[in-house]
SERO-4910 file (N, C-alpha, C, O; in steps of 0.05 Angstrom, whole numbers):
BEGIN
 pado doro    nc1    nc2    nc3   cac1   cac2   cac3    cc1    cc2    cc3    oc1    oc2    oc3
  Met    A  -1358   -179   -625  -1336   -163   -633  -1314   -179   -646  -1310   -203   -639
  Ser    A  -1302   -167   -664  -1281   -183   -677  -1254   -177   -663  -1249   -155   -653
  Glu    A  -1237   -197   -664  -1211   -194   -652  -1194   -175   -670  -1196   -175   -695
  Pro    A  -1177   -160   -655  -1160   -142   -673  -1142   -160   -689  -1131   -180   -679
  Ser    A  -1139   -153   -713  -1124   -169   -731  -1094   -160   -729  -1088   -136   -723
  Glu    A  -1077   -179   -733  -1049   -173   -732  -1041   -158   -757  -1051   -161   -779
  Pro    A  -1021   -140   -753  -1013   -125   -777  -1001   -143   -798   -989   -163   -791
  Asp    A  -1005   -136   -821   -994   -151   -843   -965   -145   -846   -957   -123   -854
  Met    A   -948   -166   -840   -920   -162   -841   -908   -160   -869   -885   -153   -873
  Asp    A   -924   -167   -888   -915   -166   -916   -923   -141   -930   -915   -137   -953
  Ala    A   -940   -124   -917   -950   -100   -929   -927    -80   -930   -911    -78   -911
  Pro    A   -925    -66   -952   -904    -45   -954   -908    -22   -934   -931    -15   -928
  Val    A   -886    -10   -924   -888     12   -906   -872     36   -919   -855     32   -936
  Thr    A   -879     59   -910   -866     83   -920   -842     88   -903   -839     76   -881
  Arg    A   -825    105   -913   -801    112   -899   -808    126   -873   -795    122   -852
  Arg    A   -829    143   -874   -838    157   -851   -846    138   -829   -838    141   -806
  Glu    A   -862    118   -836   -871     98   -816   -847     82   -805   -846     75   -781
  Leu    A   -828     76   -823   -804     61   -814   -787     78   -794   -778     68   -774
  Asn    A   -784    104   -801   -768    122   -784   -782    125   -758   -768    126   -737
  Lys    A   -809    128   -758   -823    132   -733   -821    106   -715   -817    108   -691
  Ala    A   -822     83   -728   -819     58   -712   -791     56   -701   -787     49   -678
  Leu    A   -771     62   -718   -743     61   -709   -738     81   -687   -723     75   -668
  Glu    A   -749    105   -688   -745    125   -667   -758    116   -641   -746    119   -619
  Thr    A   -781    104   -643   -795     94   -619   -778     71   -606   -772     70   -582
  Trp    A   -771     52   -624   -755     29   -614   -727     39   -604   -718     29   -583
  Gly    A   -714     58   -617   -688     68   -609   -691     83   -583   -673     81   -565
  Gly    A   -711     99   -580   -715    113   -554   -719     94   -531   -708     98   -509
  Ala    A   -734     73   -535   -739     54   -514   -713     39   -507   -707     33   -484
  Leu    A   -697     34   -529   -671     20   -524   -652     38   -509   -639     29   -491
  Arg    A   -651     64   -516   -634     84   -502   -642     85   -473   -625     84   -455
  Ala    A   -668     87   -467   -678     89   -440   -671     63   -424   -662     65   -401
  Glu    A   -674     40   -436   -666     15   -422   -636     15   -417   -627      6   -396
  Met    A   -620     24   -437   -591     23   -433   -583     43   -410   -565     38   -395
  Ala    A   -597     66   -409   -591     86   -388   -597     74   -361   -583     78   -341
  Thr    A   -620     60   -360   -628     48   -334   -608     26   -326   -600     24   -303
  Leu    A   -600     10   -345   -581    -11   -340   -553      1   -331   -540     -9   -313
  Gly    A   -545     23   -345   -520     36   -338   -521     47   -310   -502     45   -294
  Ala    A   -544     59   -303   -546     70   -275   -546     48   -255   -532     50   -234
  Asn    A   -560     26   -261   -560      3   -242   -532     -9   -240   -523    -16   -218
  Leu    A   -518    -11   -262   -491    -21   -262   -472     -4   -245   -457    -14   -229
  Arg    A   -474     23   -250   -457     41   -234   -463     39   -204   -445     40   -187
  Ala    A   -489     37   -197   -496     35   -169   -486      9   -157   -476      8   -135
  Glu    A   -489    -13   -172   -479    -39   -163   -448    -39   -160   -437    -49   -141
  Met    A   -434    -26   -179   -405    -24   -178   -397     -7   -154   -377    -13   -141
  Ala    A   -411     14   -148   -404     31   -126   -409     16   -100   -393     18    -81
  Lys    A   -430      0    -98   -435    -17    -74   -413    -38    -71   -403    -42    -49
  Leu    A   -407    -51    -93   -386    -71    -92   -358    -59    -84   -343    -71    -69
  Gly    A   -353    -36    -94   -328    -21    -87   -327    -15    -58   -306    -18    -45
  Ala    A   -349     -5    -48   -351      2    -19   -347    -24     -2   -333    -23     18
  Asp    A   -361    -46    -11   -358    -70      4   -330    -81      4   -319    -91     24
  Leu    A   -316    -79    -20   -289    -89    -23   -271    -72     -5   -253    -82      8
  Arg    A   -275    -45     -5   -258    -28     11   -261    -35     41   -242    -36     56
  Ala    A   -286    -39     49   -290    -46     78   -278    -73     84   -267    -76    106
  Glu    A   -281    -92     66   -269   -119     71   -238   -117     71   -225   -130     87
  Phe    A   -228   -101     53   -198    -97     53   -188    -84     79   -168    -92     90
  Arg    A   -203    -64     88   -195    -50    112   -196    -69    136   -179    -69    153
  Asn    A   -217    -85    137   -219   -105    159   -196   -125    157   -184   -132    178
  Glu    A   -191   -135    134   -169   -155    131   -143   -143    137   -126   -155    150
  Leu    A   -139   -118    128   -114   -104    135   -110    -99    164    -89   -104    175
  Ala    A   -132    -91    177   -130    -87    207   -124   -114    221   -109   -114    240
  Thr    A   -136   -136    212   -131   -161    224   -102   -170    219    -89   -181    237
  Gln    A    -92   -165    195    -64   -172    190    -44   -155    206    -24   -165    216
  Ile    A    -51   -130    209    -34   -112    224    -33   -121    254    -12   -121    266
  Lys    A    -56   -128    265    -57   -138    292    -40   -163    295    -25   -166    315
  Ala    A    -43   -181    276    -29   -207    277      1   -201    274     17   -214    289
  Asn    A      9   -184    257     38   -176    254     49   -163    280     71   -169    289
  Asn    A     32   -145    291     41   -133    317     45   -154    339     64   -152    354
  Gln    A     27   -172    341     29   -193    361     54   -211    355     69   -217    373
  Tyr    A     58   -217    330     82   -233    322    108   -218    330    126   -230    342
  Leu    A    109   -192    324    132   -177    331    136   -174    361    159   -175    371
  Leu    A    114   -171    376    116   -170    405    127   -196    415    144   -197    433
  Asp    A    117   -218    405    127   -244    414    157   -248    407    172   -258    424
  Glu    A    165   -239    384    193   -241    377    211   -224    395    233   -232    403
  Val    A    202   -200    400    217   -182    417    219   -194    445    240   -192    458
  Lys    A    196   -206    455    196   -218    481    216   -241    482    231   -243    501
  Lys    A    217   -258    461    237   -280    461    265   -269    461    282   -278    476
  Phe    A    270   -249    444    297   -237    442    305   -225    469    328   -229    478
  Asn    A    286   -210    483    293   -198    508    297   -220    530    314   -217    547
  Gln    A    282   -241    528    285   -263    547    313   -275    545    326   -282    564
  Gly    A    322   -278    520    348   -289    514    370   -271    525    390   -280    537
  Leu    A    366   -244    521    385   -224    531    386   -225    561    407   -224    574
  Leu    A    362   -227    573    360   -228    603    375   -253    614    389   -251    634
  Glu    A    370   -276    601    384   -301    611    414   -298    608    429   -306    626
  Asp    A    423   -287    586    452   -283    581    464   -264    602    485   -269    613
  Ala    A    450   -242    607    460   -223    627    461   -236    655    479   -231    670
  Gln    A    440   -252    661    440   -265    687    463   -284    690    475   -286    712
  Ser    A    469   -299    668    491   -318    670    517   -304    673    535   -314    687
  Gln    A    521   -281    660    545   -266    664    547   -254    691    569   -254    703
  Ile    A    526   -244    702    526   -234    730    532   -256    749    546   -252    769
  Lys    A    520   -280    744    525   -303    762    554   -310    762    564   -318    783
  Val    A    568   -308    740    596   -314    740    612   -295    758    630   -302    772
  Leu    A    604   -270    757    617   -250    774    610   -254    803    627   -251    821
  Asp    A    585   -261    808    577   -266    836    590   -290    847    597   -290    871
  Asp    A    593   -311    831    606   -336    841    635   -330    849    646   -342    868
  Lys    A    648   -312    833    675   -305    838    679   -293    866    700   -297    878
  Tyr    A    659   -279    876    661   -266    902    641   -277    922    635   -264    942
  Ser    A    630   -301    917    610   -312    936    622   -318    963    608   -316    983
  Asp    A    648   -325    964    660   -332    990    672   -306   1004    685   -308   1025
  Leu    A    668   -283    992    680   -259   1003    671   -253   1032    688   -246   1048
  Pro    A    645   -255   1039    638   -249   1067    653   -268   1086    662   -259   1107
  Ala    A    655   -294   1080    670   -312   1098    698   -305   1100    710   -306   1122
  Arg    A    711   -296   1078    740   -289   1079    743   -263   1095    762   -262   1111
  Val    A    725   -244   1093    726   -220   1109    723   -226   1138    737   -215   1155
  Ser    A    705   -244   1145    702   -252   1173    727   -264   1184    735   -258   1207
  Lys    A    740   -280   1168    766   -292   1177    787   -271   1182    802   -271   1202
  Leu    A    788   -252   1163    807   -231   1167    802   -214   1191    820   -204   1204
  Glu    A    776   -209   1196    769   -193   1220    775   -209   1245    779   -196   1266
  Ala    A    776   -234   1245    780   -251   1269    809   -260   1272    815   -278   1287
  Leu    A    827   -248   1258    855   -255   1260    866   -251   1289    856   -232   1303
  Pro    A    884   -266   1297    894   -264   1325    909   -238   1329    915   -223   1310
  Asp    A    916   -233   1353    931   -209   1359    958   -207   1346    971   -186   1345
  Arg    A    967   -228   1335    992   -229   1321    994   -208   1300   1016   -197   1295
  Val    A    971   -203   1287    971   -183   1266    979   -156   1277    994   -141   1265
  Asp    A    969   -149   1301    975   -124   1313   1006   -122   1318   1018   -101   1312
  Lys    A   1018   -144   1327   1047   -144   1332   1061   -140   1306   1080   -124   1304
  Leu    A   1053   -154   1285   1066   -152   1259   1063   -124   1248   1082   -113   1237
  Glu    A   1040   -113   1251   1035    -85   1242   1054    -66   1256   1065    -48   1244
  Ala    A   1057    -69   1282   1074    -52   1297   1103    -54   1288   1117    -34   1288
  Lys    A   1111    -79   1280   1138    -82   1272   1142    -71   1243   1162    -58   1237
  Val    A   1123    -77   1226   1125    -69   1198   1122    -39   1195   1136    -26   1179
  Phe    A   1104    -28   1210   1098      0   1206   1111     17   1228   1102     39   1234
  Ala    A   1131      7   1241   1145     21   1263   1158     46   1251   1166     47   1228
  Pro    A   1160     67   1268   1174     91   1258   1203     85   1251   1216     70   1264
  Lys    A   1211     97   1230   1239     93   1221   1259    109   1237   1253    132   1246
  Arg    A   1281     97   1241   1302    111   1255   1315    131   1237   1317    127   1212
  Lys    A   1324    152   1249   1338    173   1234   1366    162   1227   1378    147   1243
  Arg    A   1376    168   1206   1403    160   1197   1423    179   1210   1419    203   1216
  Arg    A   1445    167   1214   1467    183   1224   1480    197   1201   1483    185   1179
  Ser    A   1487    220   1205   1499    234   1184   1530    236   1186   1543    247   1169
***
């Protein structure tokens, strides 16, 4: 058997043959472009979904980190307020820290106080008119 011969590339062709070849080639090209377009759209949709998921995860991580930072800052601020309030209360407490001892001394005063009270708070005499 003889091998199929290659077409003669220098042989003239008719317009009909040229149009038929171009339609065949154009149809194949359109089909390939449609397949590539569909593949590209699918890949872009997958990448978009992956990016959205990654963005959501990163955003959630950042929100958690910011929440923790804010909680730490509020804790520091409140600790400062607490220390300041404690120091102010201590000043007031120190002012009256010896009060129980002073009250005990007052309660233990000698009977002299009773005499002085009788004298100071004695009933007043009526005036002569």
